C-alpha positions in Angstrom: 196.4 204.9 69.4 195.4 208.1 71.1 197.9 210.0 69.0 196.5 208.4 65.8 193.0 209.2 66.9 194.0 212.8 67.5 195.5 213.0 64.0 192.4 211.8 62.6 190.3 214.2 64.5 192.4 217.0 63.5 192.2 216.2 59.8 188.6 214.9 59.4 186.7 216.7 62.2 188.7 220.0 62.3 189.3 219.7 66.0 190.7 223.0 67.3 194.1 222.5 69.0 193.9 225.7 71.0 190.4 224.7 72.6 191.8 221.3 73.5 194.8 222.7 75.2 193.0 225.3 77.0 190.4 222.7 78.4 193.4 220.6 79.6 195.5 223.4 81.2 192.8 225.5 82.7 190.2 222.8 83.8 191.5 219.2 83.8 195.1 219.7 85.0 194.5 221.8 88.2 191.7 219.5 89.6 193.8 216.2 88.7 196.8 217.8 90.4 194.9 219.0 93.5 193.2 215.9 94.4 196.2 213.6 93.6 198.3 215.7 96.0 195.9 215.6 98.8 195.8 211.7 98.7 199.5 211.3 99.2 201.1 210.4 102.5 203.9 213.1 103.0 206.6 211.0 104.5 209.7 213.1 105.6 212.3 211.0 103.7 210.0 210.8 100.6 209.1 214.5 100.8 212.8 215.4 100.5 212.9 213.8 97.0 210.4 216.1 95.2 212.0 219.1 96.9 215.4 218.0 95.6 213.9 217.1 92.2 212.4 220.7 91.7 215.9 222.0 91.8 217.2 219.2 89.5 214.4 219.8 87.0 215.0 223.6 87.2 218.6 223.0 86.4 217.8 220.8 83.4 215.4 223.4 82.3 218.2 226.0 82.3 220.5 223.7 80.4 217.9 223.2 77.7 217.3 227.0 77.6 221.1 227.5 77.1 221.3 224.7 74.4 218.3 226.4 72.6 220.1 229.8 72.6 223.2 228.3 71.6 222.1 226.1 68.7 218.5 227.0 67.5 216.8 229.6 65.6 214.9 232.4 67.6 211.4 230.9 67.1 212.4 227.5 68.4 214.4 228.7 71.5 211.3 229.2 73.8 210.1 225.6 73.3 213.4 224.1 74.8 212.6 225.0 78.4 209.0 223.4 78.0 210.6 220.2 76.6 213.7 220.2 78.8 212.5 220.6 82.2 210.0 218.0 82.5 209.1 214.6 80.9 206.0 212.4 80.0 206.2 210.9 83.5 202.3 210.8 83.7 200.8 209.3 80.6 204.0 207.2 79.9 205.4 206.8 83.5 202.5 205.7 85.3 201.9 202.5 83.2 205.6 201.6 83.7 205.6 202.0 87.4 202.3 200.0 87.7 203.8 197.2 85.6 207.1 197.1 87.5 206.1 197.8 91.1 202.3 197.4 91.2 199.5 199.8 91.9 200.5 200.4 95.5 203.6 202.3 94.2 201.5 205.0 92.5 201.2 207.2 95.6 204.9 207.6 96.2 205.5 208.1 92.5 203.0 210.7 92.2 204.6 212.6 95.1 207.9 212.3 93.1 206.1 213.4 90.2 204.9 216.6 91.8 208.4 218.1 91.1 207.8 217.9 87.4 204.3 219.5 87.9 205.8 222.5 89.8 208.6 222.9 87.4 206.2 222.8 84.4 204.2 225.8 85.7 207.0 227.8 87.2 210.6 227.5 85.6 209.7 226.0 82.3 206.8 228.2 81.7 208.8 231.4 82.9 211.8 230.8 80.8 209.5 230.2 77.8 207.7 233.5 78.3 211.2 235.2 78.9 212.1 234.6 75.3 209.7 237.3 74.2 208.7 239.2 77.5 210.4 241.1 80.3 210.6 239.6 83.9 207.7 241.3 85.2 205.4 240.2 82.5 206.6 236.7 82.6 206.0 236.3 86.3 202.5 237.7 85.7 201.9 234.9 83.2 203.2 232.3 85.6 200.9 233.6 88.3 197.9 233.4 86.1 198.4 229.6 85.3 195.7 227.5 87.0 197.8 224.4 87.5 200.0 226.4 89.8 196.9 226.9 92.2 196.1 223.3 91.7 199.5 222.4 93.4 198.9 224.8 96.1 195.3 223.8 96.9 196.5 220.0 96.9 199.2 220.8 99.5 196.7 222.8 101.6 194.1 220.1 101.4 196.7 217.5 102.4 198.1 219.3 105.4 194.7 220.3 106.8 193.3 216.7 106.5 190.2 218.0 104.7 187.6 215.3 103.8 186.0 215.7 100.5 182.8 214.0 99.3 183.1 210.8 97.5 181.6 212.3 94.3 184.9 214.4 94.1 187.1 211.3 93.9 184.7 209.9 91.3 185.1 212.8 89.1 188.8 212.9 89.8 189.0 209.4 88.2 187.1 210.5 85.2 189.1 213.8 84.9 192.3 211.7 85.2 191.3 209.5 82.3 190.1 212.6 80.2 193.4 214.3 81.0 195.4 211.5 79.6 193.2 211.1 76.6 193.3 214.7 75.7 197.0 215.1 76.4 198.0 212.2 74.0 195.5 213.3 71.3 196.9 216.8 71.2 200.1 215.3 69.9 198.1 213.8 66.9 196.2 217.1 66.4 199.3 219.0 66.3 200.8 216.7 63.7 197.6 216.8 61.6 197.9 220.7 61.3 201.4 220.5 59.6 201.4 221.1 55.8 203.9 218.4 55.6 205.7 216.0 58.0 209.1 217.8 57.9 211.3 217.0 60.8 213.6 219.8 62.1 216.6 217.8 62.5 218.5 220.3 64.6 215.7 221.0 67.0 214.6 217.3 67.3 218.2 216.1 67.8 218.9 218.7 70.4 215.8 217.5 72.3 216.9 213.8 72.0 220.4 214.7 73.2 219.1 216.5 76.2 216.3 213.9 77.1 218.1 210.7 76.4 221.7 211.4 77.4 221.7 214.3 79.9 218.6 213.3 81.8 219.4 209.6 82.5 223.1 210.5 83.4 222.0 213.0 86.0 219.3 210.8 87.4 221.6 207.8 87.7 223.9 210.1 89.6 221.4 210.9 92.0 220.5 207.2 92.7 224.2 206.3 93.2 224.5 209.3 95.5 221.8 208.0 97.7 222.9 204.4 97.4 226.3 205.3 98.6 226.0 208.4 100.9 222.5 209.6 101.8 220.9 206.3 102.2 217.3 207.9 102.3 215.4 205.7 99.8 214.8 202.0 99.1 215.2 200.0 96.1 211.7 200.8 94.8 212.2 204.5 95.2 215.5 204.3 93.2 213.7 202.5 90.3 211.0 205.3 90.2 213.8 207.9 90.1 215.3 206.1 87.2 212.0 205.8 85.4 211.4 209.5 85.8 214.8 210.1 84.1 214.1 207.9 81.0 210.4 208.9 80.2 210.1 210.7 76.8 209.4 214.4 76.1 206.4 215.8 77.8 203.1 215.7 75.9 201.9 218.8 77.9 204.5 220.9 76.0 202.1 220.9 73.1 199.4 222.6 75.1 201.8 225.2 76.5 203.5 225.8 73.1 199.9 226.4 71.6 198.9 228.9 74.4 202.3 230.8 73.9 201.9 230.8 70.2 205.2 228.9 69.6 205.9 226.2 67.0 203.3 223.7 68.5 203.2 221.5 65.4 207.0 220.9 65.2 206.8 220.4 69.0 204.3 217.7 68.5 206.4 215.9 65.9 209.4 216.2 68.3 207.3 214.5 71.1 205.8 211.9 68.7 209.3 210.7 67.7 210.6 210.8 71.3 207.5 208.6 72.4 208.2 206.1 69.5 211.9 206.0 70.2 211.0 205.4 74.0 209.1 202.1 73.1 212.7 200.7 72.4 214.8 202.9 74.6 213.1 202.6 77.8 212.9 198.8 78.0 216.7 198.7 77.0 217.4 201.3 79.7 215.4 199.3 82.4 217.5 196.1 81.5 220.7 197.9 81.9 219.5 199.4 85.2 218.9 196.0 86.7 222.2 194.6 85.3 224.5 197.5 86.6 222.7 199.9 88.9 220.3 198.0 90.9 222.7 195.1 91.6 
């Protein structure tokens, strides 16, 4: 529904995609991330997971970057790291976790999800910049990205046990809602700005191959490794890891693609198709998980 509303807003109200994406990246995302992080209990066993996932997501990002260089035209190559290193674990993943494990699991899930936030503003963003810039300029662009400082602020506030006024949490709740609404509407706005709904089959197919084959296989391997060797996590944490591995393409990629002047409209189409496909794929994957992996 939010994607459809974004499409109507883009068509009828002339909503500006660049302004929406900048509002999300520079104002909402840093605040939402910082306050989310400061509320999480940093257990050593659970803290090891996002640290490990940062390297996993970075590896997936490099794989996507390699696939882009190998199979795509030059204009689409920088988009692959944006889509390949993270997933829609927020807008799409949080309702899944709430449904399957209840609201009490959200804290741990958000801790795991921080790895995706870190990857998004470091490896993904850096590699996308590197397609058209040198190393020095790419690093400068990463250091100018506000969500990165939202992550740092969240960890500092958490470790120092700073108590914030209640009004901050009230506005954090509002900002989280706005972040979700704008993030999903951006997909619709991006599609509305296409001259015609033409699907780039090579680009979209490569995104699907990476997201729906490589991702779940790698996360399943991580779960089996912990179940049989490391034994750090419980069954709920294993399910969270699996859900992280099967979420669709990241909606935030539209905002980053817009900022970097990449093919944002085609990116929005790929994300839309991925989200629609996930409505069938995710329930099927969860069923297979309980049959063969969780057993």
